[in-house]
Each structure stands twice: as C-alpha cells, then as structure tokens.
C-alpha positions as MATLAB code, in Angstrom:
seq = 'XXXXXXXXXXXXXXXXXXXXXXXXXXXXXXXXXXXXXXXXXXXXXXXXXXXXXXXXXXXXXXXXXXXXXXXXXXXXXXXXXXXXXXXXXXXXXXXXXXXXXXXXXXXXXXXXXXXXXXXXXXXXXXXXXXXXXXXXXXXXXXXXXXXXXXXXXXXXXXXXXXXXXXXXXXXXXXXXXXXXXXXXXXXXXXXXXXXXXXXXXXXXXXXXXXXXXXXXXXXXXXXXXXXXXXXXXXXXXXXXXXXXXXXXXXXXXXXXXXXXXXXXXXXX';
ca = [
      59.609  140.085 -133.376;
      58.506  136.589 -134.850;
      60.942  134.583 -131.902;
      59.249  136.675 -129.707;
      55.901  135.859 -129.822;
      56.777  132.405 -130.257;
      58.331  132.510 -126.931;
      55.169  134.038 -124.960;
      53.552  131.648 -126.647;
      55.100  128.928 -125.133;
      55.284  130.683 -121.916;
      51.425  131.118 -122.097;
      50.809  127.378 -122.843;
      53.291  126.924 -119.388;
      51.423  129.203 -117.276;
      48.249  127.779 -118.096;
      49.117  123.963 -118.398;
      52.335  123.953 -116.318;
      54.197  122.135 -119.372;
      54.997  123.003 -122.871;
      53.119  119.771 -123.832;
      49.967  119.671 -121.774;
      49.341  116.509 -119.762;
      46.322  114.343 -120.588;
      44.688  114.501 -117.032;
      44.314  110.973 -115.757;
      41.172  108.517 -114.688;
      41.432  108.579 -110.845;
      38.330  106.862 -110.848;
      40.240  104.051 -112.417;
      43.459  104.645 -111.328;
      42.654  104.957 -107.355;
      46.620  105.000 -106.556;
      46.944  107.475 -104.124;
      51.121  106.777 -105.226;
      50.254  107.742 -109.084;
      48.306  110.877 -107.876;
      51.614  111.608 -105.841;
      53.566  111.338 -109.386;
      51.333  112.875 -111.462;
      51.107  116.323 -108.729;
      54.818  116.312 -108.781;
      54.881  115.823 -112.775;
      52.776  118.744 -113.254;
      55.098  121.112 -110.535;
      58.625  120.022 -111.728;
      57.519  120.572 -115.132;
      56.086  124.018 -114.560;
      59.041  124.994 -112.491;
      61.667  123.645 -115.144;
      59.434  124.946 -117.888;
      59.553  128.540 -116.562;
      63.310  128.057 -115.995;
      63.749  127.375 -119.739;
      61.918  130.143 -121.217;
      64.505  132.680 -118.634;
      67.115  131.070 -120.161;
      66.648  130.761 -123.481;
      66.092  135.013 -123.159;
      70.384  134.594 -122.559;
      71.312  131.242 -123.864;
      69.978  128.601 -126.365;
      70.471  124.824 -126.017;
      68.982  121.649 -127.750;
      68.708  118.283 -126.771;
      67.734  114.425 -128.423;
      64.771  112.499 -126.717;
      65.601  109.101 -126.601;
      62.145  107.558 -126.000;
      62.084  105.141 -122.816;
      62.931  101.517 -123.949;
      64.333  102.589 -127.226;
      67.199  101.872 -127.971;
      70.083  105.008 -127.734;
      72.203  104.683 -131.091;
      73.149  108.396 -130.979;
      76.982  108.454 -131.958;
      77.728  111.628 -133.012;
      77.337  113.937 -129.842;
      81.054  115.034 -130.093;
      80.242  116.360 -133.722;
      77.394  118.026 -133.359;
      78.556  119.714 -130.224;
      81.327  121.587 -132.226;
      78.615  122.240 -135.267;
      76.240  123.880 -132.664;
      78.835  125.942 -130.945;
      79.457  127.754 -134.252;
      76.654  128.626 -134.303;
      75.764  129.230 -130.456;
      73.711  127.039 -129.316;
      74.734  124.580 -126.262;
      74.592  120.721 -126.984;
      73.147  119.227 -123.619;
      72.893  115.507 -125.310;
      70.784  112.838 -125.402;
      68.056  112.457 -122.699;
      65.599  109.196 -122.110;
      62.000  109.436 -121.116;
      60.233  107.904 -118.496;
      57.703  105.035 -119.140;
      55.960  105.118 -115.688;
      52.787  106.909 -115.835;
      53.183  110.336 -113.718;
      57.026  110.076 -113.715;
      58.981  112.903 -114.569;
      62.599  112.504 -115.415;
      65.403  114.820 -114.707;
      64.802  118.428 -115.863;
      62.369  116.741 -118.665;
      60.252  119.861 -119.297;
      63.494  122.180 -119.530;
      64.813  120.071 -122.066;
      62.081  119.605 -124.077;
      61.150  123.286 -123.800;
      64.407  124.670 -124.739;
      64.568  122.579 -127.843;
      60.950  123.751 -128.960;
      62.858  127.409 -128.941;
      65.724  127.136 -130.330;
      64.249  124.964 -133.367;
      61.613  128.223 -133.454;
      64.478  130.501 -132.756;
      66.560  128.847 -135.626;
      64.497  126.984 -137.730;
      63.832  123.063 -137.169;
      64.791  122.403 -140.487;
      68.192  124.518 -140.474;
      68.950  122.459 -136.485;
      67.920  119.023 -138.826;
      70.765  120.451 -141.577;
      73.303  120.515 -138.551;
      72.082  117.262 -137.525;
      72.584  115.787 -140.435;
      76.173  117.499 -140.889;
      77.445  116.136 -137.938;
      76.409  112.404 -139.147;
      78.327  112.803 -142.572;
      81.438  113.679 -140.021;
      80.780  111.287 -137.857;
      81.328  109.030 -141.183;
      84.059  110.193 -142.463;
      85.820  110.212 -139.401;
      84.516  106.700 -138.851;
      84.265  104.825 -142.075;
      84.124  101.551 -141.528;
      81.076  102.005 -138.843;
      77.678  100.499 -140.182;
      74.707  101.470 -138.423;
      72.597   99.047 -136.845;
      68.970   99.786 -137.081;
      67.602  101.969 -133.664;
      65.500  104.792 -133.534;
      66.914  107.219 -135.719;
      67.563  104.851 -138.664;
      64.756  104.268 -141.462;
      65.638  101.305 -143.932;
      64.410  101.313 -147.689;
      64.149   98.814 -150.056;
      64.037  100.136 -153.969;
      63.267  103.782 -152.811;
      60.702  103.255 -150.465;
      60.359  102.814 -146.560;
      60.160   99.742 -145.346;
      58.548   97.817 -142.272;
      60.694   94.407 -141.861;
      57.695   92.955 -139.705;
      55.352   93.432 -142.430;
      54.935   90.178 -144.429;
      52.958   91.784 -146.925;
      55.996   94.655 -147.373;
      57.386   94.861 -151.149;
      60.184   92.983 -150.495;
      57.969   89.594 -149.667;
      56.241   90.309 -152.574;
      59.251   90.299 -154.642;
      60.800   87.633 -153.299;
      57.946   85.254 -153.980;
      57.558   86.847 -157.641;
      60.408   83.837 -158.202;
      60.001   81.753 -155.048;
      58.082   78.125 -154.538;
      57.777   76.647 -151.336;
      59.902   72.802 -151.396;
      56.879   70.603 -152.589;
      57.210   68.547 -149.125;
      56.572   72.074 -147.125;
      53.977   71.448 -144.203;
      52.312   74.858 -145.104;
      51.059   76.875 -141.689;
      46.932   75.819 -141.189;
      44.560   78.708 -142.400;
      43.804   80.810 -139.454;
      47.139   80.302 -137.865;
      48.137   83.886 -136.275;
      51.808   82.902 -135.980;
      54.257   82.928 -138.950;
      56.972   81.032 -140.143;
      60.032   83.463 -141.190;
      63.874   83.543 -141.594;
      66.157   86.416 -140.689;
      69.284   87.540 -142.131;
      71.784   90.892 -141.875;
      73.002   92.403 -144.450;
      75.541   95.024 -144.934;
      75.060   97.707 -147.293;
      76.747  101.065 -148.448;
      75.492  104.763 -148.069;
      75.517  104.070 -151.902;
      73.166  101.200 -151.351;
      75.504   98.675 -152.646;
      75.277   95.093 -150.795;
      79.111   94.435 -149.323;
      78.605   91.530 -147.248;
      75.683   88.550 -146.126;
      76.087   88.473 -142.512;
      74.078   85.320 -140.497;
      70.347   83.372 -141.154;
      68.033   82.770 -138.254;
      65.083   80.411 -138.768;
      61.742   80.396 -137.213;
      59.612   77.224 -138.581;
      56.003   77.057 -136.674;
      56.464   73.575 -138.339;
      59.210   71.850 -136.908;
      59.636   69.353 -139.961;
      60.131   72.501 -142.254;
      63.654   73.278 -140.545;
      65.244   70.742 -143.051;
      64.410   73.233 -145.702;
      66.896   75.913 -143.901;
      69.245   75.834 -146.376;
      67.461   75.987 -149.314;
      65.618   78.918 -148.025;
      69.334   80.069 -147.653;
      69.944   79.498 -151.011;
      67.272   81.096 -152.304;
      67.122   84.320 -150.576;
      70.665   85.340 -151.163;
      69.945   85.122 -155.081;
      67.203   87.426 -154.542;
      69.453   89.816 -151.834;
      72.139   89.698 -154.891;
      69.895   90.350 -157.968;
      67.640   92.994 -155.910;
      67.768   96.552 -156.559;
      68.509   97.999 -152.475;
      68.674  101.622 -150.681;
      70.838  102.958 -148.763;
      69.382  103.609 -144.979;
      69.222  107.189 -144.022;
      70.033  108.228 -140.200;
      67.954  111.433 -139.375;
      67.555  111.552 -143.537;
      71.558  111.372 -144.491;
      72.410  107.841 -145.854;
      74.838  105.830 -144.598;
      76.416  102.422 -144.098;
      74.020  100.206 -142.141;
      73.416   96.768 -141.325;
      69.847   95.932 -142.476;
      67.489   93.385 -141.775;
      65.766   91.243 -144.107;
      62.757   89.278 -142.929;
      61.006   86.971 -145.169;
      57.709   84.884 -144.467;
      56.580   81.777 -145.452;
      53.167   80.180 -146.018;
];
C-alpha cells in the first residue's frame, strides 16, 4: 500500500510539473534567447514523457541508475559487482549517466532514470540500496586489492575522524601542522590583504585502515618566487608531520577504502 501511494505521489508530481523534480521557471525577460526557450520547452516535454514511462515500467520492473553531475569526474568502478548484487534482488542496474551543464538541455532519458531510481529507493528503502552499493565496493576491493581510489565525486576524505575540505586554509589539518612549524627567518610573507595563497600539495597513499603507506609527490605554489628556495625545508617538515599524524581512511559511498589523499598546506 505504501509503495502504491509513493508511486501515486510521483505520478501526480509528473502530471502537475512535467517531471519528478519541478524545473525552476526561466526568466525569459532576461534570457530572451529563442533557442533557450526551445530547449526549455523540449526539456519539459521530454521529461514529462520519460517520467510517465518510468512510472509505468516500475509496475513491472525495478531499475536503478547513478547520476554523475556534469563535468564531475566519473570514478564509479564497481558496475560489474553492483550489477550482480542488484540482480539478486530483481533490480536492473542501468549504469551511470551524466547530466548536462547547459541550461535547458535534456540529457538522454534523464527523467526516466531519475524517476526510476527514486521509485526503486522508495520501494526497497534508500538505506537498503546504499547498503548494496557499499557491498559492491567491498567486493571490488576484494577483487582489486592493489587499487587506491583517487578523489572524485563519491569519496570523502577524513583527518582525525572528521571530514575535511582540503582547500580550506583554516581546516584542522593546517591548524595542527602550524602548531609545530615555523616559517624560515628569511621567508617573505604575503601582503596582509593579498587574496592569493602560497601552498604545497602532497599526495599520500592511505589504506582502508588509516595507515600511511607511501608519500607520492610534492607540488609547490609560491606567490613570492624568492620562497621557492625553501621548498626542501617545507617538504621535510610536511613529511615529518604526515608520519607523526593520526589519519583516517577515506570513505567511498560510506565504505572505508584504500585511497590517494591530497594534503594541502597553506603558508602565510
């Protein structure tokens, strides 16, 4: 009964708005492009038809797709494993798909995939689907024990148990580093109001148990070129910090994985 009610709600949304997620109306007084309006009208029509088709198909089959936002790196590697796992629960794995970054453009079968996946999540429970995805990650790691995941859309990186934004100069990692680091006496500091940053980037390999196994490479960016002479000193200090720090494994769809973690240290 709950499943039928969910499908009915989805159907009413589609019938009212033309798609599962209502599209924000375009301001045609500002965007007076005829081609844009044509694309928008085509989006509404195509989305409406595909969404209704997904609702009808869901009465006979369950299917699931994973969306990759436009321009985002696609790092979903366990399609084969997930296909087998979903099939055991009579769910068809539709694969990944990439949305368009062009306003008003309609990606191939976009609303069919969105609506089908939403109905499947409501039917089986989103937590259950996520559990199956994590299981596919574990199987992929078992089949490929030497693989280290490199950043990307679905991976979260952690430092001392907390998720961290690597581009945040005030994150906990940087705070801990500068508790024991001093700039060289002849280091040339940035101007007080300078919005540009000086920083070092280092890639390290961390296992799914949170152990650093390798420091891969360094890359330095100094706004004051004279500071480049301190590169080796900075590298030595960063290496000491990495080896002494307590790290946490990265998570891919919530599953701990071997990963290449990018550390960024920002200088004053």
